[in-house]
C-alpha positions in Angstrom: 0.0 0.0 0.0 1.5 3.3 -1.1 1.4 6.3 1.2 0.3 9.4 -0.7 3.2 11.7 -1.4 5.8 9.0 -0.6 6.0 7.2 -4.0 9.6 8.2 -4.4 10.7 6.1 -1.4 11.6 2.5 -2.4 10.8 -0.5 -0.3 14.5 -0.9 0.6 14.8 2.5 2.2 14.8 2.5 6.0 12.2 5.1 6.8 10.3 5.5 10.1 7.1 7.5 10.0 5.9 9.1 13.1 2.4 10.1 12.0 -0.5 10.4 14.4 -3.9 9.6 12.7 -6.7 12.2 13.0 -9.2 9.4 13.9 -9.5 7.0 16.9 -10.3 3.3 16.6 -12.5 1.5 19.1 -10.4 -0.7 21.4 -10.9 -4.4 22.0 -12.3 -3.5 25.5 -14.9 -1.2 24.0 -15.9 -4.0 21.5 -16.1 -6.5 24.3 -18.4 -4.2 26.4 -20.6 -3.6 23.4 -20.9 -7.3 23.0 -21.7 -8.0 26.6 -24.2 -5.2 27.2 -25.4 -4.8 23.7 -25.3 -7.6 21.2 -23.1 -9.1 18.5 -24.6 -6.5 16.2 -23.3 -3.7 18.4 -19.8 -5.1 18.4 -20.1 -5.6 14.6 -21.0 -2.0 14.2 -17.9 -0.9 16.2 -15.6 -3.1 14.2 -17.2 -1.8 11.0 -16.5 1.7 12.1 -12.8 0.7 12.7 -12.6 -0.9 9.2 -14.1 2.2 7.5 -11.7 4.6 9.4 -8.8 2.4 8.1 -10.2 2.6 4.5 -11.1 -1.1 4.4 -14.7 -0.7 3.0 -15.0 -4.2 1.7 -14.0 -5.7 5.1 -16.4 -3.3 6.8 -19.3 -4.4 4.6 -18.5 -8.1 5.2 -18.2 -7.6 8.9 -21.5 -5.8 9.3 -23.4 -8.4 7.2 -21.8 -11.2 9.2 -22.7 -9.5 12.5 -26.3 -8.9 11.3 -26.6 -12.5 10.3 -25.3 -13.9 13.6 -27.5 -11.6 15.6 -30.8 -12.8 14.0 
């Protein structure tokens, strides 16, 4: 996966990126609490949000469909 603006850096270059994202992901603890006090669908929604924030839209869609199917 290429980082925008960093195409000129080859895979052999030793570069360390110290970038803080502008979004927060739901922790495993938050997902566990959502499962215990809510449902599998609530946990699936939080995981779906994490995938979308990471740009993994296909995984987000699959996760939500799976969580909705399990929760029925």
